Each structure stands twice: as C-alpha cells, then as structure tokens.
C-alpha positions in Angstrom: 151.1 -53.2 61.1 154.7 -53.1 59.8 157.3 -55.7 60.7 159.0 -53.6 63.3 155.7 -53.0 65.2 154.7 -56.6 64.8 158.0 -57.8 66.3 157.8 -55.3 69.1 154.3 -56.5 70.0 155.3 -60.1 69.7 158.3 -59.6 71.9 156.1 -57.9 74.6 153.7 -60.9 74.6 156.5 -63.5 74.7 158.5 -61.8 77.4 155.3 -61.4 79.6 154.5 -65.1 79.1 158.0 -66.3 79.6 159.6 -64.0 82.2 162.9 -65.9 82.2 163.5 -65.1 78.5 164.8 -62.0 76.8 164.2 -61.5 73.0 166.4 -59.4 70.9 165.9 -58.5 67.2 168.4 -57.1 64.7 170.8 -60.0 64.9 172.8 -61.1 61.8 172.0 -64.7 62.6 169.5 -66.3 65.0 170.9 -67.7 68.2 169.8 -68.9 71.6 171.9 -68.1 74.6 171.2 -70.2 77.6 170.8 -68.5 81.0 174.0 -67.3 82.5 174.8 -66.0 86.0 171.9 -63.9 87.1 170.8 -63.3 83.5 167.8 -64.4 81.5 168.1 -66.7 78.6 168.2 -64.8 75.3 166.8 -65.4 71.9 168.4 -63.4 69.1 166.4 -63.3 65.8 167.4 -62.2 62.4 166.9 -58.5 61.7 163.3 -57.5 62.5 161.7 -60.4 60.6 158.5 -61.7 62.3 159.0 -65.1 60.8 162.6 -65.3 62.2 161.2 -64.4 65.6 158.4 -67.0 65.4 160.8 -69.7 64.2 163.2 -69.1 67.1 160.3 -69.1 69.5 159.1 -72.4 68.0 162.5 -73.9 68.9 162.3 -72.5 72.4 158.8 -73.9 72.9 159.8 -77.3 71.8 163.1 -77.5 73.7 162.8 -79.2 77.0 164.4 -78.0 80.3 167.6 -79.8 79.6 168.1 -78.3 76.1 167.2 -74.8 77.4 170.3 -75.0 79.6 172.5 -75.3 76.4 173.4 -72.5 74.0 171.5 -73.1 70.8 169.8 -75.9 72.7 172.9 -78.0 72.1 172.1 -78.4 68.4 174.5 -78.1 65.5 174.0 -75.8 62.5 175.4 -76.4 59.1 175.4 -73.4 56.9 174.1 -73.3 53.3 176.1 -75.4 51.0 175.0 -78.7 52.6 175.3 -81.9 50.7 172.1 -84.0 50.2 172.6 -86.1 53.3 173.2 -82.9 55.5 170.1 -81.3 54.0 168.1 -84.4 54.7 169.2 -84.3 58.3 168.4 -80.6 58.5 164.9 -81.3 57.2 164.4 -84.1 59.7 165.1 -81.8 62.7 163.3 -78.8 61.3 159.9 -80.3 60.5 158.5 -80.1 64.0 159.6 -76.5 64.8 158.3 -75.4 61.4 155.0 -77.1 62.1 154.7 -75.0 65.2 155.9 -71.9 63.4 153.1 -72.5 60.8 150.5 -72.7 63.6 151.9 -69.4 65.1 151.8 -67.7 61.7 148.2 -68.8 61.3 147.3 -67.6 64.8 148.5 -64.0 64.0 147.4 -64.0 60.4 150.7 -63.9 58.5 151.8 -66.1 55.6 153.9 -69.2 56.2 156.1 -71.0 53.8 158.6 -73.8 54.6 162.2 -72.8 55.0 164.9 -75.1 53.7 167.7 -72.8 54.6 169.3 -74.0 51.4 170.0 -72.1 48.2 171.0 -75.1 46.1 167.7 -75.1 44.2 166.8 -78.6 45.5 163.1 -78.7 46.3 161.8 -79.7 49.8 161.4 -83.4 50.1 157.9 -84.9 50.3 159.0 -86.5 53.5 159.8 -83.1 55.0 156.6 -81.5 53.8 154.6 -84.4 55.1 156.3 -84.3 58.5 155.8 -80.5 58.7 152.1 -81.0 58.1 151.9 -83.7 60.7 153.6 -81.4 63.2 151.4 -78.5 62.3 148.3 -80.7 62.9 149.8 -81.8 66.2 150.4 -78.2 67.3 146.8 -77.3 66.4 145.3 -80.3 68.2 147.6 -81.2 71.1 150.7 -78.9 71.4 153.2 -79.3 74.2 152.6 -77.0 77.2 154.8 -74.1 76.3 153.7 -74.2 72.7 150.1 -74.2 73.8 150.6 -71.3 76.1 152.2 -69.3 73.2 149.5 -70.3 70.7 146.7 -69.2 73.0 148.4 -65.9 73.6 148.9 -65.4 69.8 145.3 -66.2 69.1 144.3 -63.4 71.5 146.8 -61.1 69.9 145.3 -61.6 66.5 141.8 -60.9 67.9 143.1 -57.7 69.6 144.9 -56.5 66.4 141.8 -57.1 64.3 139.6 -55.1 66.7 141.8 -52.0 67.1 
C-alpha cells in the first residue's frame, strides 16, 4: 500500500472513530484547529506522510478535553534552530506522544524512529529515548481511553490489510 492509500485508509478509520474530528493531509506544517462554530475540530498533517498523520493523532489522543478546545492544544512550537535548553524542553514534551506514535506504527506494521525535529546534528538525549520507551510501554499496557480506542482500531486495520 502506498503512502497516499495508507493515509486515506487511516483517515477513514480515525474519522469514524472520532466523529467530531476532520483530518486533512497535504499541509505544509502540521496544525490542530480546535472546534469552531458548528465545525469539527481539524488536524492538518504534513503532506501525505503516514508518520505525520500518526504523530498528530497521538497528540490528539493524549490531549484532554480542555486542551482540545485550544488551537494546537495551547502548546508552543519553536522551529528548528533551537538552543540546547529549548531542544531539551521539546524532548520533554514530545516523549509521550512519540511513545504513542511508536505503538501506532507497530499496530499497522510501519517503521518508527524518534523525531527530534532538529537539524543541528545533536543526538537524542538518553533521557528522551528512555522516556519515549517508558511511554511506549505505557501505551501498550495501559493507554488512556482515546489512545486505547485508536490502538484497537489500528490493530484491526493491520489484520485486515494483511488478509486482503
């Protein structure tokens, strides 16, 4: 299955599971737009990259009801070119979503690699990689409700895709 087909199938699954959410590929940058007057909340993901879609879904699954009322869940984003302290803060807040993203990738049988969103050449810190693994194990064993719902659906998707 090519990336476009995979994204289309994943969008169909997610939008059926989460009917108050609309998912749109092809964006230059990922973005979450909270619900506006009589409109669904929207997730925009980068190009048609399955990993971008899964990463943005991980953020949605982990955001609570209060955060889902805020554009980009009320978080900040600092583009590439971060100093070491800014990168450390980025890694601190990204470990848990990437742990869920890793579980999602595993559920549908695609490769996962940590994303530092940093082109400085600095390697991922051991702290980040350890927290990511802890989060991944949490998501496999005891995920929050929305994450669990999505992971169950993705496991079924992988079974279906393998038996076509």
